[in-house]
C-alpha positions as CSV (number, residue, x, y, z in Angstrom):
1,M,-34.6,7.4,30.5
2,I,-33.2,5.2,33.1
3,R,-29.7,6.7,33.0
4,I,-31.0,10.1,33.4
5,R,-32.8,9.5,36.4
6,A,-29.7,7.8,37.9
7,V,-27.7,10.6,36.9
8,S,-30.2,13.0,38.5
9,G,-30.3,10.9,41.8
10,A,-26.6,10.9,42.2
11,A,-26.5,14.7,41.6
12,G,-28.9,14.9,44.2
13,L,-27.1,12.9,46.7
14,A,-24.0,14.7,46.1
15,D,-25.7,18.0,46.6
16,L,-27.1,17.0,49.9
17,L,-23.8,15.5,50.9
18,L,-22.2,19.2,50.2
19,Y,-24.5,20.4,52.9
20,V,-24.0,17.8,55.6
21,L,-20.3,17.7,55.3
22,P,-19.6,20.6,57.6
23,G,-22.0,19.0,60.2
24,I,-19.9,15.6,60.0
25,W,-16.9,17.8,60.6
26,C,-18.3,19.3,63.7
27,A,-19.5,15.8,65.0
28,L,-16.1,14.5,64.4
29,V,-14.4,17.3,66.6
30,L,-16.9,16.9,69.4
31,A,-16.2,13.1,69.4
32,A,-12.6,13.8,69.6
33,A,-12.7,16.5,72.0
34,S,-14.7,14.2,74.4
35,V,-12.0,11.6,74.6
36,T,-9.1,13.9,74.6
37,P,-7.2,14.3,77.9
38,A,-7.8,17.6,80.0
39,G,-5.8,20.6,78.8
40,V,-6.1,19.8,75.4
41,N,-8.6,21.8,73.6
42,L,-9.7,20.9,70.0
43,L,-12.9,23.1,69.6
44,P,-11.1,25.7,68.0
45,A,-10.9,23.1,64.9
46,L,-14.6,23.9,64.5
47,A,-13.7,27.0,62.6
48,V,-12.7,24.7,59.6
49,A,-16.1,23.9,59.1
50,P,-17.6,26.9,57.1
51,A,-14.1,26.7,55.1
52,I,-15.0,23.0,54.2
53,A,-18.2,24.3,52.9
54,C,-16.8,27.2,50.9
55,L,-14.3,24.7,49.6
56,C,-16.7,21.8,48.6
57,S,-19.5,23.8,47.2
58,G,-18.7,27.4,46.9
59,R,-22.2,28.5,47.9
60,Q,-23.0,31.0,50.3
61,Q,-25.9,29.2,52.0
62,C,-23.5,26.2,52.5
63,V,-20.9,28.6,53.9
64,L,-23.8,29.9,56.4
65,A,-25.0,26.4,57.2
66,G,-21.3,25.3,58.0
67,G,-21.0,28.3,60.3
68,G,-24.2,27.7,62.1
69,A,-23.2,24.0,62.6
70,A,-19.8,25.1,64.0
71,L,-21.3,27.4,66.3
72,A,-24.0,25.1,67.4
73,A,-21.3,22.5,68.1
74,L,-19.3,25.0,70.1
75,V,-22.1,25.7,72.5
76,S,-22.9,22.1,73.0
77,G,-19.4,21.5,73.4
78,V,-18.9,24.1,76.6
79,V,-22.1,23.3,78.3
80,G,-21.5,22.3,81.8
81,Q,-18.0,23.6,81.7
82,D,-16.7,26.3,84.0
83,G,-16.6,29.8,83.6
84,R,-12.9,29.9,82.4
85,E,-13.4,27.4,79.7
86,V,-16.6,29.3,78.7
87,R,-14.7,32.3,78.5
88,G,-12.1,30.7,76.3
89,S,-14.5,29.6,73.7
90,L,-15.3,33.0,73.1
91,G,-12.2,33.4,71.0
92,T,-13.2,30.3,69.1
93,A,-16.8,31.7,68.5
94,V,-15.0,35.0,67.0
95,A,-12.7,32.9,64.7
96,V,-15.7,30.9,63.5
97,L,-17.5,34.2,62.7
98,A,-14.3,35.6,61.0
99,V,-14.1,32.4,58.9
100,V,-17.8,32.7,57.8
101,A,-17.5,36.1,56.9
102,L,-14.2,35.7,54.8
103,C,-15.6,32.5,53.2
104,F,-19.0,34.1,52.4
105,R,-17.1,36.8,50.5
106,M,-15.1,34.2,48.8
107,A,-18.1,32.2,47.7
108,G,-19.8,35.5,46.3
109,R,-16.8,36.4,44.1
110,R,-16.6,32.7,43.0
111,L,-20.3,32.8,42.2
112,G,-19.7,35.7,40.0
113,M,-16.7,34.4,38.2
114,A,-18.6,31.3,37.5
115,A,-21.7,33.3,36.1
116,E,-18.9,35.3,33.7
117,L,-17.2,32.1,32.6
118,E,-20.7,30.7,31.6
119,R,-21.4,33.8,29.6
120,T,-18.0,33.5,27.9
121,R,-18.5,30.1,27.2
122,E,-21.9,30.8,25.5
123,I,-20.3,33.6,23.5
124,A,-17.5,31.2,22.4
125,A,-19.7,28.5,21.6
126,A,-22.1,30.9,19.4
127,T,-18.9,32.3,17.6
128,Q,-17.7,28.7,16.9
129,R,-21.1,27.9,15.5
130,V,-21.0,30.8,13.1
131,L,-17.4,29.8,12.1
132,L,-17.9,26.2,11.7
133,R,-21.8,26.0,11.1
134,P,-24.0,22.9,11.6
135,L,-24.3,20.7,8.5
136,P,-27.3,20.4,6.8
137,A,-28.8,17.0,6.9
138,R,-29.7,16.7,3.3
139,V,-28.7,18.8,0.4
140,N,-30.1,17.8,-3.4
141,G,-30.5,14.3,-3.1
142,Y,-27.6,13.9,-0.8
143,A,-27.5,12.8,3.0
144,V,-24.7,15.0,4.8
145,A,-23.2,14.2,8.4
146,G,-20.0,15.0,9.8
147,G,-17.9,15.0,13.0
148,Y,-15.3,17.3,14.5
149,L,-13.0,17.2,17.7
150,S,-10.5,20.0,18.4
151,A,-7.2,19.1,19.9
152,S,-7.8,22.0,22.4
153,E,-9.6,21.1,25.3
154,G,-12.9,22.9,25.5
155,A,-12.9,24.3,21.8
156,R,-15.3,23.1,19.2
157,V,-13.0,24.3,16.3
158,G,-9.5,24.3,15.5
159,G,-7.3,23.7,12.5
160,D,-9.6,21.5,10.7
161,L,-12.6,22.8,8.4
162,Y,-15.5,21.8,6.6
163,E,-18.5,23.2,4.7
164,V,-21.2,21.6,2.5
165,L,-23.2,24.0,-0.1
166,A,-26.0,23.8,-2.5
167,T,-24.7,25.7,-5.4
168,P,-26.1,26.4,-9.0
169,Y,-23.5,24.0,-10.0
170,G,-24.3,21.3,-7.8
171,V,-23.6,20.3,-4.1
172,R,-20.0,21.7,-3.3
173,A,-18.0,20.5,-0.4
174,V,-14.7,21.3,1.2
175,L,-12.6,19.6,3.8
176,G,-9.5,20.9,4.9
177,D,-6.5,21.0,7.5
178,V,-4.4,24.2,8.4
179,R,-0.9,23.5,9.5
180,G,-0.9,23.3,13.1
181,H,-4.0,22.3,15.3
182,G,-6.2,24.1,18.0
183,L,-6.8,27.7,18.7
184,T,-3.6,29.1,16.7
185,A,-5.1,28.0,13.1
186,I,-8.6,29.4,13.7
187,D,-7.8,32.8,11.8
188,S,-6.5,30.7,8.8
189,V,-9.9,28.4,9.1
190,A,-11.9,31.5,9.2
191,A,-10.2,32.9,6.0
192,L,-10.6,29.7,3.9
193,L,-14.3,29.1,5.1
194,G,-15.5,32.6,4.3
195,S,-13.7,32.5,0.8
196,F,-15.1,29.1,0.1
197,R,-18.6,30.1,0.7
198,E,-18.5,33.0,-1.5
199,A,-16.4,31.4,-4.4
200,A,-18.7,28.1,-4.3
201,H,-21.5,30.1,-5.6
202,D,-19.6,32.2,-8.1
203,E,-17.2,30.2,-9.9
204,P,-18.5,27.7,-12.7
205,E,-15.5,25.4,-12.5
206,L,-14.1,23.9,-9.2
207,T,-10.5,24.8,-10.5
208,G,-11.9,28.5,-10.1
209,V,-12.9,27.7,-6.6
210,L,-9.4,26.5,-6.2
211,A,-7.7,29.6,-7.3
212,R,-10.0,32.0,-5.3
213,L,-9.1,30.0,-2.0
214,D,-5.2,30.1,-2.8
215,R,-5.4,33.8,-3.4
216,S,-7.5,34.3,-0.1
217,F,-5.0,32.1,1.7
218,H,-1.9,34.1,0.4
219,R,-3.5,37.3,1.2
220,H,-4.4,36.3,4.8
221,L,-0.8,35.1,5.2
222,R,0.7,38.5,4.1
223,Q,-1.7,40.2,6.4
224,R,-1.0,38.2,9.2
225,A,2.9,38.5,8.6
226,C,2.5,42.6,8.4
227,A,0.7,42.3,11.8
228,E,3.2,40.3,13.4
229,H,6.3,42.2,12.0
230,P,5.1,45.8,11.5
231,A,8.7,47.3,11.6
232,A,10.2,44.9,9.3
233,A,12.4,46.8,7.0
234,D,12.5,44.5,4.0
235,A,9.5,42.8,2.2
236,E,10.9,39.3,2.7
237,A,10.7,39.6,6.4
238,R,6.9,39.9,6.0
239,D,6.3,37.5,3.5
240,P,4.6,34.2,4.6
241,V,6.9,31.7,5.6
242,A,7.2,28.5,3.5
243,E,6.1,26.1,6.3
244,E,2.6,27.8,6.1
245,F,0.2,25.7,4.1
246,A,-3.1,23.9,4.2
247,T,-4.2,20.6,2.7
248,L,-7.6,20.8,1.0
249,L,-10.0,18.6,-0.7
250,L,-12.9,20.2,-2.8
251,V,-15.7,18.1,-4.0
252,Q,-18.6,18.9,-6.4
253,L,-21.6,16.4,-6.8
254,A,-24.1,16.6,-9.7
255,D,-27.7,15.1,-9.5
256,D,-26.7,12.1,-11.3
257,G,-23.8,11.2,-9.0
258,T,-21.0,12.8,-11.3
259,L,-17.9,13.7,-8.8
260,E,-15.6,16.3,-9.5
261,S,-12.7,16.6,-7.1
262,V,-9.5,18.9,-6.6
263,N,-7.1,17.4,-4.0
264,C,-4.2,19.8,-2.4
265,G,-2.2,17.4,-0.5
266,H,-5.1,15.9,1.3
267,P,-5.8,11.9,2.1
268,Q,-8.0,10.4,-0.7
269,P,-11.7,9.9,0.4
270,F,-13.1,6.6,1.0
271,T,-16.5,5.0,-0.7
272,A,-18.7,2.8,1.0
273,G,-21.6,0.8,-0.3
274,P,-24.9,-0.2,1.0
275,H,-24.0,-4.1,0.7
276,A,-21.9,-5.9,3.1
277,D,-20.9,-8.7,0.6
278,G,-18.0,-8.0,-2.0
279,E,-17.9,-4.2,-1.5
280,R,-15.3,-3.4,0.9
281,P,-14.6,0.6,1.5
282,R,-11.7,1.7,-0.4
283,P,-9.7,4.9,-1.1
284,L,-11.4,6.7,-4.2
285,A,-8.8,6.6,-6.9
286,L,-8.8,10.3,-8.3
287,G,-5.2,10.7,-9.6
288,E,-2.2,12.4,-8.1
289,P,-2.9,15.0,-5.3
290,L,-1.5,18.7,-6.2
291,P,0.7,20.4,-3.6
292,P,-1.0,21.8,-0.5
293,L,-2.5,25.4,-0.7
294,G,-0.2,28.0,-0.2
295,L,2.4,26.0,-2.4
296,L,0.5,25.9,-5.7
297,D,1.9,27.4,-8.9
298,D,-0.1,28.8,-12.0
299,A,0.2,25.0,-13.8
300,D,-1.2,23.4,-10.4
301,R,-4.3,26.0,-10.3
302,A,-5.0,25.5,-14.0
303,A,-4.9,21.5,-13.6
304,P,-8.4,20.1,-14.5
305,A,-10.7,18.6,-11.7
306,Q,-10.6,14.6,-11.5
307,L,-13.7,13.1,-12.5
308,G,-15.6,10.1,-10.8
309,V,-19.0,8.7,-10.1
310,L,-20.8,8.0,-6.8
311,P,-23.5,5.3,-7.3
312,P,-26.8,5.6,-5.6
313,G,-26.8,4.5,-2.0
314,H,-23.0,4.8,-1.5
315,A,-21.2,7.1,0.6
316,L,-18.0,9.4,0.4
317,V,-16.3,9.7,3.5
318,L,-13.8,12.4,3.8
319,Y,-11.5,12.8,6.8
320,T,-8.5,15.0,7.9
321,D,-4.9,13.4,8.7
322,G,-5.9,13.7,12.3
323,V,-8.1,10.6,11.9
324,Q,-5.8,8.5,10.0
325,D,-2.6,9.4,12.1
326,A,-4.6,8.8,15.5
327,R,-2.5,6.7,17.7
328,N,-3.4,4.6,20.8
329,A,-1.2,4.4,24.1
330,S,1.0,1.9,22.4
331,G,1.7,4.1,19.2
332,T,-0.4,1.9,16.9
333,F,-2.0,4.2,14.3
334,F,-5.8,4.0,13.8
335,P,-6.9,1.4,11.4
336,L,-8.9,3.3,8.9
337,P,-9.9,0.9,6.3
338,E,-11.0,-1.5,8.7
339,A,-13.0,1.2,10.8
340,V,-14.9,2.5,7.7
341,A,-16.0,-1.1,6.9
342,S,-17.2,-1.8,10.7
343,A,-18.7,1.7,10.7
344,A,-20.5,1.2,7.3
345,A,-21.6,-2.3,8.9
346,A,-23.2,-0.7,11.9
347,A,-24.7,2.0,9.8
348,R,-26.7,-0.4,7.4
349,T,-30.4,-0.7,8.1
350,G,-32.6,-3.0,5.8
351,G,-29.7,-3.0,3.1
352,A,-29.7,0.7,3.0
353,L,-26.4,3.0,4.5
354,A,-27.1,5.9,6.5
355,A,-24.9,9.0,6.6
356,A,-25.6,10.1,10.3
357,P,-24.8,6.6,11.8
358,L,-22.0,6.1,9.6
359,A,-20.3,9.5,10.6
360,R,-21.0,8.7,14.4
361,A,-19.8,5.1,14.4
362,L,-16.4,6.2,12.7
363,S,-16.1,9.3,14.9
364,S,-16.6,7.3,18.1
365,A,-14.0,4.5,16.8
366,A,-11.5,7.0,16.2
367,L,-12.1,8.8,19.8
368,R,-11.7,5.4,21.4
369,H,-8.5,4.3,19.5
370,S,-7.0,7.7,20.8
371,G,-8.0,7.7,24.3
372,G,-10.4,10.3,24.3
373,R,-8.1,13.1,23.6
374,P,-6.5,13.1,20.1
375,A,-3.1,15.0,19.6
376,D,-4.4,16.6,16.3
377,D,-7.8,18.0,15.3
378,M,-9.9,15.3,13.9
379,A,-12.6,16.1,11.1
380,L,-14.6,13.7,8.9
381,L,-17.4,14.1,6.4
382,V,-20.1,11.9,5.0
383,L,-21.7,12.6,1.8
384,L,-24.3,9.9,0.7
385,R,-26.1,9.9,-2.5
386,E,-29.4,8.6,-1.7
387,A,-31.2,5.9,-3.8
388,A,-33.7,6.9,-6.3
389,R,-37.3,6.5,-5.1
390,L,-40.1,5.5,-7.4
391,P,-42.6,8.1,-8.0
392,A,-45.8,7.7,-5.9
393,L,-49.1,6.5,-7.9
394,P,-51.8,9.1,-8.1
395,R,-54.5,8.5,-5.5
396,R,-57.0,7.7,-8.0
397,A,-55.0,5.0,-9.7
398,A,-54.1,3.6,-6.6
399,L,-57.8,3.3,-5.5
400,S,-58.6,1.6,-8.8
401,G,-56.0,-1.1,-8.3
402,P,-57.0,-4.8,-7.2
403,R,-57.8,-5.7,-3.8
404,L,-56.7,-8.4,-1.5
405,S,-59.5,-10.3,-0.3
């Protein structure tokens, strides 16, 4: 609350300064004119006052206030002067009025453009929320949290993707990284997320979901290649190039903590436990990854999912290479294992690990390391298996129990 009030007070002071700045300029011009030698006329500089108001605030009322201050200063500057100097000031008054009219028009256009930009931002934010939907806080006994930072300034999505769904086969999650970053990779992200959201509910096996995603990705690349080369004569010119790929990590979690995973060229996830002593976060050993999506063959698509177990109270931390490859100003890579350990320590409360604080702490650490603006998109996902709770006693049994005197 203190910080909010301080910011509001500073904003009000800055807003007031925008109104008085043209008056300050007029006062300075009058003070300089009073000490200049005879024959030097500084009063035409008063016409700058409405331009200052337009430049600093862009508000029409500020422009009018600046013009009024300039005219008032001009009148006070010629009081007591001879008729020749008074007639000479008429040109300055005309200049002030002309600048006021011009700046008033510019401020109006600026206001309209600002409103249009705000509407465009609202539409873009709504579109990005549809593409990369907010994660559920809890799914089938698993707490969920995530973090995302696009390398493109002002964008909320880029080349990374994630999704968590409750399906008839368990909790299914995907975390991926399309080649490239920022706005140029959004169309591929949209294709993969749309395919996953459908296949995750339809395919009983995780490898079936992978096959659907791979087919969808190839189809998307072919369609994009045809759109980019509509006049290509041979089919090879329209085929997706070999450099187009996406790393992907598919995860399925059952109610008992059984974990199935299909890794297509993605960094292995970390696990973090609820206890600080003797349980260092470590990469989860789930076998050798498959090639990235888009480079798979039939044998890769048929490879069985890797199995593991996530104990109660433990968290699975998934991330893209933008996190582990983040560098600081000196070129040092982000120390991910140490950062996961520190974030897990900060996220423990009463011996229990919390998903949202873990994701926030790890995201903040990566952002600080990269100086606030990463070179690549960053995404991370935390899936925490909640510890089993004892069923509550019936009210009758609770009332009949022993009492403390």
